[in-house]
N, CA, C, O and CB atoms as a CASP TS submission, in Angstrom:
PFRMAT TS
TARGET T0000
AUTHOR 0000-0000-0000
METHOD Language model
MODEL 1
PARENT N/A
ATOM      1  N   MET     1     149.373 101.972 104.762  1.00  0.00           N
ATOM      2  CA  MET     1     150.216 102.176 105.924  1.00  0.00           C
ATOM      3  C   MET     1     149.864 101.130 106.975  1.00  0.00           C
ATOM      4  O   MET     1     148.688 100.879 107.236  1.00  0.00           O
ATOM      5  CB  MET     1     150.053 103.612 106.487  1.00  0.00           C
ATOM      6  N   GLU     2     150.859 100.535 107.564  1.00  0.00           N
ATOM      7  CA  GLU     2     150.630  99.503 108.575  1.00  0.00           C
ATOM      8  C   GLU     2     150.244 100.131 109.905  1.00  0.00           C
ATOM      9  O   GLU     2     150.812 101.137 110.331  1.00  0.00           O
ATOM     10  CB  GLU     2     151.878  98.626 108.746  1.00  0.00           C
ATOM     11  N   ARG     3     149.251  99.501 110.557  1.00  0.00           N
ATOM     12  CA  ARG     3     148.742  99.998 111.838  1.00  0.00           C
ATOM     13  C   ARG     3     149.254  99.125 112.976  1.00  0.00           C
ATOM     14  O   ARG     3     149.240  97.897 112.895  1.00  0.00           O
ATOM     15  CB  ARG     3     147.194 100.032 111.840  1.00  0.00           C
ATOM     16  N   VAL     4     149.706  99.786 114.038  1.00  0.00           N
ATOM     17  CA  VAL     4     150.211  99.097 115.221  1.00  0.00           C
ATOM     18  C   VAL     4     149.441  99.613 116.433  1.00  0.00           C
ATOM     19  O   VAL     4     149.251 100.818 116.595  1.00  0.00           O
ATOM     20  CB  VAL     4     151.757  99.315 115.395  1.00  0.00           C
ATOM     21  N   LEU     5     149.002  98.689 117.275  1.00  0.00           N
ATOM     22  CA  LEU     5     148.359  99.045 118.538  1.00  0.00           C
ATOM     23  C   LEU     5     149.372  98.864 119.657  1.00  0.00           C
ATOM     24  O   LEU     5     149.976  97.800 119.794  1.00  0.00           O
ATOM     25  CB  LEU     5     147.081  98.179 118.792  1.00  0.00           C
ATOM     26  N   ILE     6     149.553  99.902 120.450  1.00  0.00           N
ATOM     27  CA  ILE     6     150.441  99.861 121.614  1.00  0.00           C
ATOM     28  C   ILE     6     149.559  99.772 122.848  1.00  0.00           C
ATOM     29  O   ILE     6     148.784 100.687 123.125  1.00  0.00           O
ATOM     30  CB  ILE     6     151.391 101.122 121.676  1.00  0.00           C
ATOM     31  N   ILE     7     149.671  98.678 123.589  1.00  0.00           N
ATOM     32  CA  ILE     7     148.928  98.518 124.842  1.00  0.00           C
ATOM     33  C   ILE     7     149.966  98.644 125.956  1.00  0.00           C
ATOM     34  O   ILE     7     150.704  97.702 126.244  1.00  0.00           O
ATOM     35  CB  ILE     7     148.140  97.120 124.910  1.00  0.00           C
ATOM     36  N   GLU     8     150.007  99.801 126.565  1.00  0.00           N
ATOM     37  CA  GLU     8     151.046 100.160 127.541  1.00  0.00           C
ATOM     38  C   GLU     8     150.466 101.158 128.520  1.00  0.00           C
ATOM     39  O   GLU     8     149.912 102.176 128.104  1.00  0.00           O
ATOM     40  CB  GLU     8     152.313 100.747 126.840  1.00  0.00           C
ATOM     41  N   ASP     9     150.582 100.887 129.831  1.00  0.00           N
ATOM     42  CA  ASP     9     149.993 101.782 130.819  1.00  0.00           C
ATOM     43  C   ASP     9     150.886 102.959 131.193  1.00  0.00           C
ATOM     44  O   ASP     9     150.398 103.921 131.786  1.00  0.00           O
ATOM     45  CB  ASP     9     149.658 101.011 132.048  1.00  0.00           C
ATOM     46  N   ASP    10     152.155 102.919 130.873  1.00  0.00           N
ATOM     47  CA  ASP    10     153.049 104.054 131.113  1.00  0.00           C
ATOM     48  C   ASP    10     152.966 104.974 129.899  1.00  0.00           C
ATOM     49  O   ASP    10     153.494 104.669 128.829  1.00  0.00           O
ATOM     50  CB  ASP    10     154.533 103.581 131.371  1.00  0.00           C
ATOM     51  N   GLU    11     152.297 106.093 130.087  1.00  0.00           N
ATOM     52  CA  GLU    11     151.994 106.971 128.958  1.00  0.00           C
ATOM     53  C   GLU    11     153.261 107.494 128.272  1.00  0.00           C
ATOM     54  O   GLU    11     153.285 107.629 127.049  1.00  0.00           O
ATOM     55  CB  GLU    11     151.144 108.142 129.428  1.00  0.00           C
ATOM     56  N   LEU    12     154.306 107.788 129.039  1.00  0.00           N
ATOM     57  CA  LEU    12     155.538 108.297 128.433  1.00  0.00           C
ATOM     58  C   LEU    12     156.207 107.244 127.545  1.00  0.00           C
ATOM     59  O   LEU    12     156.692 107.564 126.460  1.00  0.00           O
ATOM     60  CB  LEU    12     156.511 108.754 129.523  1.00  0.00           C
ATOM     61  N   ILE    13     156.233 106.004 128.000  1.00  0.00           N
ATOM     62  CA  ILE    13     156.803 104.921 127.193  1.00  0.00           C
ATOM     63  C   ILE    13     155.959 104.708 125.940  1.00  0.00           C
ATOM     64  O   ILE    13     156.497 104.546 124.845  1.00  0.00           O
ATOM     65  CB  ILE    13     156.893 103.607 128.015  1.00  0.00           C
ATOM     66  N   ALA    14     154.642 104.709 126.101  1.00  0.00           N
ATOM     67  CA  ALA    14     153.750 104.512 124.958  1.00  0.00           C
ATOM     68  C   ALA    14     153.934 105.613 123.919  1.00  0.00           C
ATOM     69  O   ALA    14     153.957 105.336 122.720  1.00  0.00           O
ATOM     70  CB  ALA    14     152.291 104.466 125.423  1.00  0.00           C
ATOM     71  N   GLU    15     154.063 106.852 124.368  1.00  0.00           N
ATOM     72  CA  GLU    15     154.256 107.961 123.433  1.00  0.00           C
ATOM     73  C   GLU    15     155.608 107.860 122.729  1.00  0.00           C
ATOM     74  O   GLU    15     155.714 108.179 121.544  1.00  0.00           O
ATOM     75  CB  GLU    15     154.144 109.304 124.169  1.00  0.00           C
ATOM     76  N   LEU    16     156.633 107.423 123.441  1.00  0.00           N
ATOM     77  CA  LEU    16     157.950 107.230 122.826  1.00  0.00           C
ATOM     78  C   LEU    16     157.883 106.154 121.750  1.00  0.00           C
ATOM     79  O   LEU    16     158.430 106.330 120.661  1.00  0.00           O
ATOM     80  CB  LEU    16     158.999 106.852 123.894  1.00  0.00           C
ATOM     81  N   GLU    17     157.216 105.039 122.046  1.00  0.00           N
ATOM     82  CA  GLU    17     157.041 103.978 121.055  1.00  0.00           C
ATOM     83  C   GLU    17     156.256 104.471 119.849  1.00  0.00           C
ATOM     84  O   GLU    17     156.625 104.199 118.707  1.00  0.00           O
ATOM     85  CB  GLU    17     156.336 102.778 121.681  1.00  0.00           C
ATOM     86  N   ARG    18     155.170 105.198 120.106  1.00  0.00           N
ATOM     87  CA  ARG    18     154.363 105.738 119.009  1.00  0.00           C
ATOM     88  C   ARG    18     155.178 106.696 118.136  1.00  0.00           C
ATOM     89  O   ARG    18     155.123 106.624 116.908  1.00  0.00           O
ATOM     90  CB  ARG    18     153.126 106.459 119.565  1.00  0.00           C
ATOM     91  N   ASP    19     155.929 107.586 118.774  1.00  0.00           N
ATOM     92  CA  ASP    19     156.740 108.546 118.015  1.00  0.00           C
ATOM     93  C   ASP    19     157.756 107.827 117.126  1.00  0.00           C
ATOM     94  O   ASP    19     157.948 108.209 115.971  1.00  0.00           O
ATOM     95  CB  ASP    19     157.465 109.508 118.974  1.00  0.00           C
ATOM     96  N   TYR    20     158.402 106.796 117.655  1.00  0.00           N
ATOM     97  CA  TYR    20     159.372 106.034 116.877  1.00  0.00           C
ATOM     98  C   TYR    20     158.702 105.351 115.690  1.00  0.00           C
ATOM     99  O   TYR    20     159.207 105.409 114.569  1.00  0.00           O
ATOM    100  CB  TYR    20     160.067 104.996 117.760  1.00  0.00           C
ATOM    101  N   LEU    21     157.572 104.709 115.937  1.00  0.00           N
ATOM    102  CA  LEU    21     156.862 104.014 114.861  1.00  0.00           C
ATOM    103  C   LEU    21     156.394 104.990 113.785  1.00  0.00           C
ATOM    104  O   LEU    21     156.561 104.728 112.594  1.00  0.00           O
ATOM    105  CB  LEU    21     155.662 103.243 115.426  1.00  0.00           C
ATOM    106  N   GLU    22     155.811 106.110 114.196  1.00  0.00           N
ATOM    107  CA  GLU    22     155.324 107.086 113.224  1.00  0.00           C
ATOM    108  C   GLU    22     156.469 107.701 112.416  1.00  0.00           C
ATOM    109  O   GLU    22     156.303 108.001 111.234  1.00  0.00           O
ATOM    110  CB  GLU    22     154.539 108.186 113.934  1.00  0.00           C
ATOM    111  N   ALA    23     157.625 107.888 113.048  1.00  0.00           N
ATOM    112  CA  ALA    23     158.793 108.416 112.331  1.00  0.00           C
ATOM    113  C   ALA    23     159.298 107.429 111.281  1.00  0.00           C
ATOM    114  O   ALA    23     160.019 107.807 110.357  1.00  0.00           O
ATOM    115  CB  ALA    23     159.919 108.745 113.318  1.00  0.00           C
ATOM    116  N   ASN    24     158.914 106.161 111.431  1.00  0.00           N
ATOM    117  CA  ASN    24     159.345 105.122 110.498  1.00  0.00           C
ATOM    118  C   ASN    24     158.210 104.623 109.609  1.00  0.00           C
ATOM    119  O   ASN    24     158.277 103.520 109.068  1.00  0.00           O
ATOM    120  CB  ASN    24     159.935 103.961 111.262  1.00  0.00           C
ATOM    121  N   GLY    25     157.168 105.439 109.461  1.00  0.00           N
ATOM    122  CA  GLY    25     156.131 105.154 108.478  1.00  0.00           C
ATOM    123  C   GLY    25     154.964 104.308 108.927  1.00  0.00           C
ATOM    124  O   GLY    25     154.172 103.872 108.091  1.00  0.00           O
ATOM    125  N   PHE    26     154.826 104.059 110.227  1.00  0.00           N
ATOM    126  CA  PHE    26     153.707 103.283 110.747  1.00  0.00           C
ATOM    127  C   PHE    26     152.643 104.220 111.311  1.00  0.00           C
ATOM    128  O   PHE    26     152.944 105.345 111.707  1.00  0.00           O
ATOM    129  CB  PHE    26     154.185 102.291 111.827  1.00  0.00           C
ATOM    130  N   GLN    27     151.415 103.755 111.343  1.00  0.00           N
ATOM    131  CA  GLN    27     150.344 104.447 112.057  1.00  0.00           C
ATOM    132  C   GLN    27     150.206 103.728 113.392  1.00  0.00           C
ATOM    133  O   GLN    27     149.962 102.521 113.412  1.00  0.00           O
ATOM    134  CB  GLN    27     148.973 104.455 111.236  1.00  0.00           C
ATOM    135  N   ALA    28     150.354 104.435 114.504  1.00  0.00           N
ATOM    136  CA  ALA    28     150.323 103.805 115.819  1.00  0.00           C
ATOM    137  C   ALA    28     149.258 104.436 116.698  1.00  0.00           C
ATOM    138  O   ALA    28     149.065 105.652 116.697  1.00  0.00           O
ATOM    139  CB  ALA    28     151.687 103.904 116.493  1.00  0.00           C
ATOM    140  N   GLU    29     148.571 103.581 117.449  1.00  0.00           N
ATOM    141  CA  GLU    29     147.569 104.027 118.404  1.00  0.00           C
ATOM    142  C   GLU    29     147.918 103.461 119.770  1.00  0.00           C
ATOM    143  O   GLU    29     148.518 102.391 119.877  1.00  0.00           O
ATOM    144  CB  GLU    29     146.141 103.595 117.969  1.00  0.00           C
ATOM    145  N   ILE    30     147.535 104.191 120.814  1.00  0.00           N
ATOM    146  CA  ILE    30     147.861 103.816 122.189  1.00  0.00           C
ATOM    147  C   ILE    30     146.583 103.485 122.944  1.00  0.00           C
ATOM    148  O   ILE    30     145.570 104.171 122.808  1.00  0.00           O
ATOM    149  CB  ILE    30     148.636 104.951 122.905  1.00  0.00           C
ATOM    150  N   GLU    31     146.643 102.420 123.744  1.00  0.00           N
ATOM    151  CA  GLU    31     145.592 102.116 124.709  1.00  0.00           C
ATOM    152  C   GLU    31     146.284 101.854 126.043  1.00  0.00           C
ATOM    153  O   GLU    31     147.198 101.033 126.120  1.00  0.00           O
ATOM    154  CB  GLU    31     144.711 100.878 124.252  1.00  0.00           C
ATOM    155  N   LEU    32     145.848 102.551 127.099  1.00  0.00           N
ATOM    156  CA  LEU    32     146.520 102.492 128.398  1.00  0.00           C
ATOM    157  C   LEU    32     145.972 101.414 129.334  1.00  0.00           C
ATOM    158  O   LEU    32     146.572 101.156 130.378  1.00  0.00           O
ATOM    159  CB  LEU    32     146.415 103.822 129.070  1.00  0.00           C
ATOM    160  N   ASP    33     144.868 100.790 128.995  1.00  0.00           N
ATOM    161  CA  ASP    33     144.223  99.793 129.844  1.00  0.00           C
ATOM    162  C   ASP    33     144.202  98.441 129.136  1.00  0.00           C
ATOM    163  O   ASP    33     143.913  98.371 127.942  1.00  0.00           O
ATOM    164  CB  ASP    33     142.787 100.234 130.214  1.00  0.00           C
ATOM    165  N   GLY    34     144.504  97.378 129.858  1.00  0.00           N
ATOM    166  CA  GLY    34     144.558  96.048 129.252  1.00  0.00           C
ATOM    167  C   GLY    34     143.238  95.572 128.686  1.00  0.00           C
ATOM    168  O   GLY    34     143.200  95.039 127.577  1.00  0.00           O
ATOM    169  N   THR    35     142.150  95.753 129.425  1.00  0.00           N
ATOM    170  CA  THR    35     140.843  95.301 128.960  1.00  0.00           C
ATOM    171  C   THR    35     140.410  96.068 127.709  1.00  0.00           C
ATOM    172  O   THR    35     139.933  95.475 126.741  1.00  0.00           O
ATOM    173  CB  THR    35     139.796  95.465 130.070  1.00  0.00           C
ATOM    174  N   LEU    36     140.581  97.383 127.740  1.00  0.00           N
ATOM    175  CA  LEU    36     140.213  98.197 126.577  1.00  0.00           C
ATOM    176  C   LEU    36     141.121  97.907 125.389  1.00  0.00           C
ATOM    177  O   LEU    36     140.674  97.915 124.243  1.00  0.00           O
ATOM    178  CB  LEU    36     140.274  99.687 126.928  1.00  0.00           C
ATOM    179  N   GLY    37     142.402  97.648 125.666  1.00  0.00           N
ATOM    180  CA  GLY    37     143.330  97.316 124.591  1.00  0.00           C
ATOM    181  C   GLY    37     142.959  96.014 123.901  1.00  0.00           C
ATOM    182  O   GLY    37     143.026  95.915 122.676  1.00  0.00           O
ATOM    183  N   LEU    38     142.570  95.019 124.684  1.00  0.00           N
ATOM    184  CA  LEU    38     142.141  93.737 124.112  1.00  0.00           C
ATOM    185  C   LEU    38     140.916  93.938 123.225  1.00  0.00           C
ATOM    186  O   LEU    38     140.870  93.418 122.110  1.00  0.00           O
ATOM    187  CB  LEU    38     141.831  92.713 125.232  1.00  0.00           C
ATOM    188  N   GLN    39     139.931  94.678 123.702  1.00  0.00           N
ATOM    189  CA  GLN    39     138.730  94.939 122.910  1.00  0.00           C
ATOM    190  C   GLN    39     139.080  95.647 121.603  1.00  0.00           C
ATOM    191  O   GLN    39     138.565  95.302 120.539  1.00  0.00           O
ATOM    192  CB  GLN    39     137.731  95.782 123.716  1.00  0.00           C
ATOM    193  N   LYS    40     139.964  96.642 121.701  1.00  0.00           N
ATOM    194  CA  LYS    40     140.359  97.390 120.508  1.00  0.00           C
ATOM    195  C   LYS    40     141.073  96.478 119.512  1.00  0.00           C
ATOM    196  O   LYS    40     140.810  96.544 118.311  1.00  0.00           O
ATOM    197  CB  LYS    40     141.266  98.575 120.891  1.00  0.00           C
ATOM    198  N   ALA    41     141.971  95.630 120.005  1.00  0.00           N
ATOM    199  CA  ALA    41     142.713  94.719 119.127  1.00  0.00           C
ATOM    200  C   ALA    41     141.782  93.736 118.436  1.00  0.00           C
ATOM    201  O   ALA    41     141.994  93.398 117.271  1.00  0.00           O
ATOM    202  CB  ALA    41     143.773  93.958 119.919  1.00  0.00           C
ATOM    203  N   LEU    42     140.757  93.276 119.138  1.00  0.00           N
ATOM    204  CA  LEU    42     139.833  92.304 118.573  1.00  0.00           C
ATOM    205  C   LEU    42     138.834  92.925 117.600  1.00  0.00           C
ATOM    206  O   LEU    42     138.366  92.251 116.682  1.00  0.00           O
ATOM    207  CB  LEU    42     139.093  91.611 119.678  1.00  0.00           C
ATOM    208  N   ASN    43     138.506  94.194 117.789  1.00  0.00           N
ATOM    209  CA  ASN    43     137.447  94.824 117.005  1.00  0.00           C
ATOM    210  C   ASN    43     137.928  95.713 115.865  1.00  0.00           C
ATOM    211  O   ASN    43     137.121  96.136 115.038  1.00  0.00           O
ATOM    212  CB  ASN    43     136.599  95.624 117.901  1.00  0.00           C
ATOM    213  N   GLU    44     139.211  96.001 115.806  1.00  0.00           N
ATOM    214  CA  GLU    44     139.753  96.841 114.748  1.00  0.00           C
ATOM    215  C   GLU    44     140.867  96.085 114.033  1.00  0.00           C
ATOM    216  O   GLU    44     141.359  95.076 114.537  1.00  0.00           O
ATOM    217  CB  GLU    44     140.274  98.189 115.318  1.00  0.00           C
ATOM    218  N   ASN    45     141.262  96.567 112.868  1.00  0.00           N
ATOM    219  CA  ASN    45     142.297  95.896 112.088  1.00  0.00           C
ATOM    220  C   ASN    45     143.670  96.498 112.373  1.00  0.00           C
ATOM    221  O   ASN    45     143.928  97.663 112.069  1.00  0.00           O
ATOM    222  CB  ASN    45     141.981  95.986 110.590  1.00  0.00           C
ATOM    223  N   TYR    46     144.543  95.688 112.958  1.00  0.00           N
ATOM    224  CA  TYR    46     145.925  96.083 113.217  1.00  0.00           C
ATOM    225  C   TYR    46     146.848  95.066 112.577  1.00  0.00           C
ATOM    226  O   TYR    46     146.494  93.898 112.414  1.00  0.00           O
ATOM    227  CB  TYR    46     146.204  96.203 114.743  1.00  0.00           C
ATOM    228  N   ASP    47     148.037  95.524 112.215  1.00  0.00           N
ATOM    229  CA  ASP    47     149.040  94.634 111.634  1.00  0.00           C
ATOM    230  C   ASP    47     149.958  94.037 112.684  1.00  0.00           C
ATOM    231  O   ASP    47     150.620  93.029 112.437  1.00  0.00           O
ATOM    232  CB  ASP    47     149.858  95.374 110.609  1.00  0.00           C
ATOM    233  N   ALA    48     150.002  94.670 113.878  1.00  0.00           N
ATOM    234  CA  ALA    48     150.840  94.174 114.971  1.00  0.00           C
ATOM    235  C   ALA    48     150.384  94.829 116.273  1.00  0.00           C
ATOM    236  O   ALA    48     149.725  95.868 116.266  1.00  0.00           O
ATOM    237  CB  ALA    48     152.356  94.463 114.700  1.00  0.00           C
ATOM    238  N   VAL    49     150.751  94.198 117.390  1.00  0.00           N
ATOM    239  CA  VAL    49     150.459  94.742 118.714  1.00  0.00           C
ATOM    240  C   VAL    49     151.755  94.751 119.513  1.00  0.00           C
ATOM    241  O   VAL    49     152.489  93.763 119.546  1.00  0.00           O
ATOM    242  CB  VAL    49     149.345  93.910 119.446  1.00  0.00           C
ATOM    243  N   ILE    50     152.021  95.883 120.155  1.00  0.00           N
ATOM    244  CA  ILE    50     153.107  95.971 121.137  1.00  0.00           C
ATOM    245  C   ILE    50     152.420  95.939 122.491  1.00  0.00           C
ATOM    246  O   ILE    50     151.567  96.777 122.781  1.00  0.00           O
ATOM    247  CB  ILE    50     154.006  97.288 120.948  1.00  0.00           C
ATOM    248  N   LEU    51     152.792  94.974 123.319  1.00  0.00           N
ATOM    249  CA  LEU    51     152.021  94.650 124.515  1.00  0.00           C
ATOM    250  C   LEU    51     152.906  94.638 125.760  1.00  0.00           C
ATOM    251  O   LEU    51     153.915  93.935 125.811  1.00  0.00           O
ATOM    252  CB  LEU    51     151.331  93.297 124.350  1.00  0.00           C
ATOM    253  N   ASP    52     152.515  95.422 126.754  1.00  0.00           N
ATOM    254  CA  ASP    52     153.174  95.418 128.054  1.00  0.00           C
ATOM    255  C   ASP    52     152.675  94.207 128.846  1.00  0.00           C
ATOM    256  O   ASP    52     151.609  93.670 128.544  1.00  0.00           O
ATOM    257  CB  ASP    52     152.902  96.752 128.830  1.00  0.00           C
ATOM    258  N   VAL    53     153.425  93.780 129.841  1.00  0.00           N
ATOM    259  CA  VAL    53     153.015  92.633 130.655  1.00  0.00           C
ATOM    260  C   VAL    53     152.141  93.079 131.824  1.00  0.00           C
ATOM    261  O   VAL    53     151.065  92.521 132.041  1.00  0.00           O
ATOM    262  CB  VAL    53     154.248  91.877 131.175  1.00  0.00           C
ATOM    263  N   MET    54     152.591  94.068 132.570  1.00  0.00           N
ATOM    264  CA  MET    54     151.858  94.538 133.747  1.00  0.00           C
ATOM    265  C   MET    54     150.940  95.683 133.337  1.00  0.00           C
ATOM    266  O   MET    54     151.398  96.791 133.059  1.00  0.00           O
ATOM    267  CB  MET    54     152.835  94.991 134.874  1.00  0.00           C
ATOM    268  N   LEU    55     149.644  95.406 133.304  1.00  0.00           N
ATOM    269  CA  LEU    55     148.650  96.381 132.865  1.00  0.00           C
ATOM    270  C   LEU    55     147.462  96.403 133.824  1.00  0.00           C
ATOM    271  O   LEU    55     147.154  95.396 134.461  1.00  0.00           O
ATOM    272  CB  LEU    55     148.177  96.062 131.435  1.00  0.00           C
ATOM    273  N   PRO    56     146.802  97.546 133.926  1.00  0.00           N
ATOM    274  CA  PRO    56     145.539  97.552 134.671  1.00  0.00           C
ATOM    275  C   PRO    56     144.456  96.860 133.844  1.00  0.00           C
ATOM    276  O   PRO    56     144.483  96.894 132.613  1.00  0.00           O
ATOM    277  CB  PRO    56     145.111  99.008 135.028  1.00  0.00           C
ATOM    278  N   GLY    57     143.526  96.247 134.516  1.00  0.00           N
ATOM    279  CA  GLY    57     142.429  95.560 133.821  1.00  0.00           C
ATOM    280  C   GLY    57     142.751  94.094 133.588  1.00  0.00           C
ATOM    281  O   GLY    57     142.172  93.218 134.230  1.00  0.00           O
ATOM    282  N   ARG    58     143.666  93.827 132.677  1.00  0.00           N
ATOM    283  CA  ARG    58     144.104  92.457 132.373  1.00  0.00           C
ATOM    284  C   ARG    58     145.593  92.495 132.115  1.00  0.00           C
ATOM    285  O   ARG    58     146.099  93.468 131.556  1.00  0.00           O
ATOM    286  CB  ARG    58     143.335  91.855 131.141  1.00  0.00           C
ATOM    287  N   ASN    59     146.303  91.452 132.513  1.00  0.00           N
ATOM    288  CA  ASN    59     147.744  91.466 132.277  1.00  0.00           C
ATOM    289  C   ASN    59     148.064  91.044 130.842  1.00  0.00           C
ATOM    290  O   ASN    59     147.229  90.478 130.138  1.00  0.00           O
ATOM    291  CB  ASN    59     148.459  90.542 133.274  1.00  0.00           C
ATOM    292  N   GLY    60     149.286  91.335 130.440  1.00  0.00           N
ATOM    293  CA  GLY    60     149.701  91.088 129.069  1.00  0.00           C
ATOM    294  C   GLY    60     149.663  89.625 128.657  1.00  0.00           C
ATOM    295  O   GLY    60     149.401  89.319 127.494  1.00  0.00           O
ATOM    296  N   PHE    61     149.920  88.720 129.589  1.00  0.00           N
ATOM    297  CA  PHE    61     149.893  87.299 129.251  1.00  0.00           C
ATOM    298  C   PHE    61     148.479  86.843 128.899  1.00  0.00           C
ATOM    299  O   PHE    61     148.287  86.078 127.954  1.00  0.00           O
ATOM    300  CB  PHE    61     150.441  86.464 130.414  1.00  0.00           C
ATOM    301  N   GLU    62     147.491  87.313 129.659  1.00  0.00           N
ATOM    302  CA  GLU    62     146.097  86.979 129.354  1.00  0.00           C
ATOM    303  C   GLU    62     145.682  87.543 127.999  1.00  0.00           C
ATOM    304  O   GLU    62     145.030  86.866 127.204  1.00  0.00           O
ATOM    305  CB  GLU    62     145.164  87.511 130.452  1.00  0.00           C
ATOM    306  N   ILE    63     146.068  88.789 127.750  1.00  0.00           N
ATOM    307  CA  ILE    63     145.739  89.431 126.480  1.00  0.00           C
ATOM    308  C   ILE    63     146.396  88.684 125.326  1.00  0.00           C
ATOM    309  O   ILE    63     145.757  88.432 124.305  1.00  0.00           O
ATOM    310  CB  ILE    63     146.181  90.907 126.486  1.00  0.00           C
ATOM    311  N   CYS    64     147.656  88.333 125.480  1.00  0.00           N
ATOM    312  CA  CYS    64     148.379  87.607 124.435  1.00  0.00           C
ATOM    313  C   CYS    64     147.689  86.284 124.128  1.00  0.00           C
ATOM    314  O   CYS    64     147.513  85.930 122.961  1.00  0.00           O
ATOM    315  CB  CYS    64     149.839  87.361 124.858  1.00  0.00           C
ATOM    316  N   ARG    65     147.300  85.554 125.163  1.00  0.00           N
ATOM    317  CA  ARG    65     146.633  84.264 124.982  1.00  0.00           C
ATOM    318  C   ARG    65     145.330  84.437 124.193  1.00  0.00           C
ATOM    319  O   ARG    65     145.055  83.669 123.271  1.00  0.00           O
ATOM    320  CB  ARG    65     146.347  83.607 126.353  1.00  0.00           C
ATOM    321  N   GLU    66     144.541  85.432 124.551  1.00  0.00           N
ATOM    322  CA  GLU    66     143.269  85.646 123.854  1.00  0.00           C
ATOM    323  C   GLU    66     143.467  86.103 122.410  1.00  0.00           C
ATOM    324  O   GLU    66     142.730  85.689 121.516  1.00  0.00           O
ATOM    325  CB  GLU    66     142.432  86.671 124.603  1.00  0.00           C
ATOM    326  N   LEU    67     144.463  86.956 122.186  1.00  0.00           N
ATOM    327  CA  LEU    67     144.723  87.402 120.817  1.00  0.00           C
ATOM    328  C   LEU    67     145.210  86.251 119.955  1.00  0.00           C
ATOM    329  O   LEU    67     144.822  86.154 118.791  1.00  0.00           O
ATOM    330  CB  LEU    67     145.751  88.535 120.807  1.00  0.00           C
ATOM    331  N   ARG    68     146.044  85.382 120.492  1.00  0.00           N
ATOM    332  CA  ARG    68     146.552  84.229 119.731  1.00  0.00           C
ATOM    333  C   ARG    68     145.424  83.276 119.353  1.00  0.00           C
ATOM    334  O   ARG    68     145.458  82.665 118.285  1.00  0.00           O
ATOM    335  CB  ARG    68     147.620  83.476 120.542  1.00  0.00           C
ATOM    336  N   GLU    69     144.428  83.148 120.221  1.00  0.00           N
ATOM    337  CA  GLU    69     143.283  82.265 119.930  1.00  0.00           C
ATOM    338  C   GLU    69     142.385  82.841 118.841  1.00  0.00           C
ATOM    339  O   GLU    69     141.745  82.089 118.106  1.00  0.00           O
ATOM    340  CB  GLU    69     142.460  82.027 121.200  1.00  0.00           C
ATOM    341  N   SER    70     142.332  84.175 118.729  1.00  0.00           N
ATOM    342  CA  SER    70     141.377  84.819 117.843  1.00  0.00           C
ATOM    343  C   SER    70     141.972  85.398 116.558  1.00  0.00           C
ATOM    344  O   SER    70     141.305  85.427 115.524  1.00  0.00           O
ATOM    345  CB  SER    70     140.697  85.893 118.580  1.00  0.00           C
ATOM    346  N   LEU    71     143.204  85.852 116.620  1.00  0.00           N
ATOM    347  CA  LEU    71     143.794  86.570 115.488  1.00  0.00           C
ATOM    348  C   LEU    71     145.149  86.000 115.117  1.00  0.00           C
ATOM    349  O   LEU    71     145.815  85.351 115.923  1.00  0.00           O
ATOM    350  CB  LEU    71     143.928  88.051 115.808  1.00  0.00           C
ATOM    351  N   ASN    72     145.537  86.254 113.888  1.00  0.00           N
ATOM    352  CA  ASN    72     146.868  85.863 113.436  1.00  0.00           C
ATOM    353  C   ASN    72     147.644  87.146 113.133  1.00  0.00           C
ATOM    354  O   ASN    72     147.720  87.591 111.988  1.00  0.00           O
ATOM    355  CB  ASN    72     146.798  84.916 112.172  1.00  0.00           C
ATOM    356  N   LEU    73     148.226  87.736 114.204  1.00  0.00           N
ATOM    357  CA  LEU    73     149.010  88.933 114.010  1.00  0.00           C
ATOM    358  C   LEU    73     150.201  88.902 114.950  1.00  0.00           C
ATOM    359  O   LEU    73     150.136  88.272 116.005  1.00  0.00           O
ATOM    360  CB  LEU    73     148.160  90.194 114.236  1.00  0.00           C
ATOM    361  N   PRO    74     151.300  89.578 114.582  1.00  0.00           N
ATOM    362  CA  PRO    74     152.480  89.601 115.450  1.00  0.00           C
ATOM    363  C   PRO    74     152.211  90.349 116.745  1.00  0.00           C
ATOM    364  O   PRO    74     151.557  91.391 116.757  1.00  0.00           O
ATOM    365  CB  PRO    74     153.657  90.235 114.725  1.00  0.00           C
ATOM    366  N   ILE    75     152.730  89.796 117.832  1.00  0.00           N
ATOM    367  CA  ILE    75     152.614  90.426 119.157  1.00  0.00           C
ATOM    368  C   ILE    75     154.021  90.551 119.716  1.00  0.00           C
ATOM    369  O   ILE    75     154.749  89.564 119.824  1.00  0.00           O
ATOM    370  CB  ILE    75     151.679  89.593 120.132  1.00  0.00           C
ATOM    371  N   ILE    76     154.393  91.763 120.067  1.00  0.00           N
ATOM    372  CA  ILE    76     155.701  92.022 120.672  1.00  0.00           C
ATOM    373  C   ILE    76     155.461  92.366 122.126  1.00  0.00           C
ATOM    374  O   ILE    76     154.726  93.302 122.440  1.00  0.00           O
ATOM    375  CB  ILE    76     156.476  93.175 119.932  1.00  0.00           C
ATOM    376  N   MET    77     156.091  91.598 123.022  1.00  0.00           N
ATOM    377  CA  MET    77     155.908  91.856 124.459  1.00  0.00           C
ATOM    378  C   MET    77     157.207  92.361 125.052  1.00  0.00           C
ATOM    379  O   MET    77     157.272  92.639 126.249  1.00  0.00           O
ATOM    380  CB  MET    77     155.436  90.580 125.203  1.00  0.00           C
TER
END
């Protein structure tokens, strides 16, 4: 099963995204903080990341830049 990390600070939006992904056969996890989301993405195996732009901790552009330097996985912003 493919794993997707959702980095989104709006909990209702994140839960809606997770519910949609899980209904379509994906395993989805939510992280509400940018810094914690980046750490999770770097330290665990995910097949894709759904990334918000405005986040507490670190913004989505910074996270995207760091993930692109370290990993080869799809990022949806």
